[in-house]
C-alpha positions as CSV (number, residue, x, y, z in Angstrom):
1,M,2.0,6.2,-60.1
2,I,5.1,5.6,-62.2
3,L,7.8,3.5,-60.5
4,T,11.3,3.5,-61.5
5,S,14.0,1.0,-60.7
6,S,17.7,1.4,-60.8
7,C,20.8,-0.3,-59.6
8,S,22.6,3.0,-59.1
9,N,22.9,4.8,-55.8
10,S,21.9,8.2,-57.2
11,P,18.7,9.7,-55.8
12,R,15.7,9.4,-58.0
13,T,12.5,11.4,-58.3
14,V,9.3,9.6,-59.1
15,E,7.0,11.5,-61.5
16,T,4.1,11.4,-59.0
17,S,4.5,11.8,-55.3
18,N,3.7,9.1,-52.7
19,G,1.0,9.4,-50.2
20,K,-2.7,9.6,-50.5
21,D,-2.7,13.3,-51.2
22,G,0.7,13.4,-52.8
23,W,2.4,15.2,-49.9
24,L,5.7,13.3,-50.3
25,K,7.6,15.0,-53.1
26,G,11.2,14.9,-54.3
27,T,13.9,12.4,-54.2
28,D,13.8,9.4,-52.0
29,S,16.3,11.1,-49.7
30,E,14.1,14.3,-49.5
31,K,11.0,12.1,-48.8
32,F,12.8,10.4,-45.9
33,D,13.7,13.8,-44.5
34,V,10.1,14.8,-44.6
35,V,9.0,11.6,-42.9
36,A,11.7,11.9,-40.2
37,N,10.5,15.5,-39.6
38,Q,7.0,14.2,-39.1
39,L,8.1,11.5,-36.6
40,R,10.2,14.2,-34.8
41,G,12.5,13.5,-31.9
42,F,11.7,12.3,-28.4
43,D,8.8,14.7,-27.8
44,M,6.4,12.6,-29.8
45,A,7.5,9.5,-27.9
46,M,6.7,11.3,-24.7
47,V,3.2,12.2,-25.9
48,E,2.5,8.5,-26.4
49,T,4.2,7.5,-23.2
50,S,2.0,10.0,-21.3
51,Y,-1.1,8.5,-22.8
52,R,0.0,4.9,-21.9
53,Y,1.1,6.0,-18.4
54,Q,-2.4,7.1,-17.8
55,E,-3.9,3.9,-19.2
56,L,-1.5,1.9,-17.0
57,Y,-2.7,3.7,-13.9
58,W,-6.4,3.1,-14.7
59,A,-5.7,-0.5,-15.6
60,G,-4.2,-1.0,-12.2
61,Q,-7.2,0.6,-10.5
62,D,-9.5,-1.7,-12.5
63,E,-7.2,-4.7,-11.7
64,N,-7.1,-5.3,-15.4
65,W,-3.6,-6.8,-15.2
66,E,-3.4,-7.9,-18.8
67,Y,-4.2,-4.4,-20.0
68,A,-1.7,-3.0,-17.6
69,L,1.0,-5.3,-19.0
70,Y,0.0,-4.3,-22.5
71,Q,0.4,-0.6,-21.7
72,L,3.8,-1.2,-19.9
73,E,5.1,-3.0,-22.9
74,K,3.9,-0.2,-25.2
75,I,5.7,2.3,-22.9
76,R,8.9,0.3,-23.3
77,K,8.6,0.1,-27.1
78,T,7.7,3.8,-27.4
79,I,10.8,4.8,-25.4
80,E,13.0,2.5,-27.3
81,N,11.6,3.9,-30.6
82,G,12.2,7.4,-29.3
83,L,15.8,6.5,-28.5
84,E,16.4,5.4,-32.1
85,R,15.5,8.9,-33.1
86,R,17.3,10.6,-30.2
87,P,20.1,8.4,-29.0
88,K,21.5,11.2,-26.8
89,R,18.6,10.5,-24.4
90,A,19.7,6.9,-23.9
91,E,21.9,7.5,-20.8
92,S,19.0,8.9,-18.7
93,A,16.4,6.5,-20.1
94,Q,18.5,3.4,-19.6
95,R,17.8,3.1,-15.8
96,F,14.1,3.5,-16.6
97,L,14.2,0.7,-19.2
98,D,16.4,-1.6,-17.2
99,V,15.0,-1.1,-13.7
100,S,11.8,0.9,-13.5
101,I,9.9,-1.0,-16.2
102,P,10.9,-4.5,-14.9
103,E,9.9,-3.5,-11.3
104,M,6.6,-2.3,-12.6
105,E,6.1,-5.6,-14.4
106,I,6.7,-7.5,-11.2
107,A,4.0,-5.4,-9.5
108,I,1.5,-6.0,-12.2
109,N,2.2,-9.7,-12.3
110,A,1.7,-9.9,-8.5
111,K,-1.9,-8.8,-9.2
112,D,-2.0,-6.9,-5.9
113,T,-3.5,-3.4,-6.0
114,T,-1.7,-2.1,-3.0
115,F,1.7,-3.3,-4.4
116,F,0.7,-1.9,-7.8
117,Y,0.1,1.6,-6.4
118,E,3.3,1.5,-4.3
119,S,5.2,0.5,-7.5
120,F,3.4,3.1,-9.6
121,D,4.6,5.8,-7.2
122,L,8.2,4.6,-7.7
123,F,7.6,4.5,-11.4
124,T,6.3,8.0,-11.4
125,N,9.4,9.2,-9.5
126,A,11.6,7.5,-12.1
127,C,9.8,9.5,-14.8
128,N,10.5,12.7,-12.9
129,N,14.1,11.7,-12.2
130,C,14.7,11.1,-15.9
131,H,13.2,14.5,-16.7
132,A,15.5,16.1,-14.2
133,Q,18.5,14.4,-15.8
134,E,17.4,15.7,-19.2
135,Q,17.3,19.3,-17.8
136,V,13.5,19.5,-18.0
137,P,12.5,19.2,-14.3
138,F,9.4,21.3,-15.0
139,F,7.9,18.3,-16.8
140,T,6.5,17.0,-13.4
141,I,4.5,13.8,-13.7
142,K,1.8,12.9,-11.3
143,P,-0.9,10.2,-11.4
144,P,-4.0,11.2,-13.4
145,L,-6.9,12.8,-11.6
146,S,-9.6,12.1,-14.1
147,R,-10.2,9.3,-16.6
148,L,-10.7,10.0,-20.3
149,S,-10.3,6.5,-21.6
150,P,-13.4,4.4,-22.4
151,V,-11.5,1.2,-21.6
152,R,-12.9,-0.5,-18.5
153,K,-12.8,-4.0,-17.1
């Protein structure tokens, strides 16, 4: 790869493209656009959140409280990262970040399965309320029925 360095603010094209298979081509600005397109908006954040929501549920069932806290923190981070890409979602997500996640954290730290499930129901309702605020009420969330993860306590 040939690297060029410049003090100017003009876009530059590198003779060879970045990436293992050379899929990033063009100026630095064009490459950033390609990467931004790959990251997409909030939908990819919701895919990860869905996975971690399921893991959180099974962690509670297993009373694997450390794993539950880990998943809850990843949910928080995933939503925050998604909001960087789509700040227009911030208003509906803020209550979830400021109230629902801390309440779920209290339930996990209590290490009480009954309290966990009660809190998880409220957490799920908060997901659905956020979806309704975002005009996608057909994204109805419910606790998982089957376990796909190999993680067990």
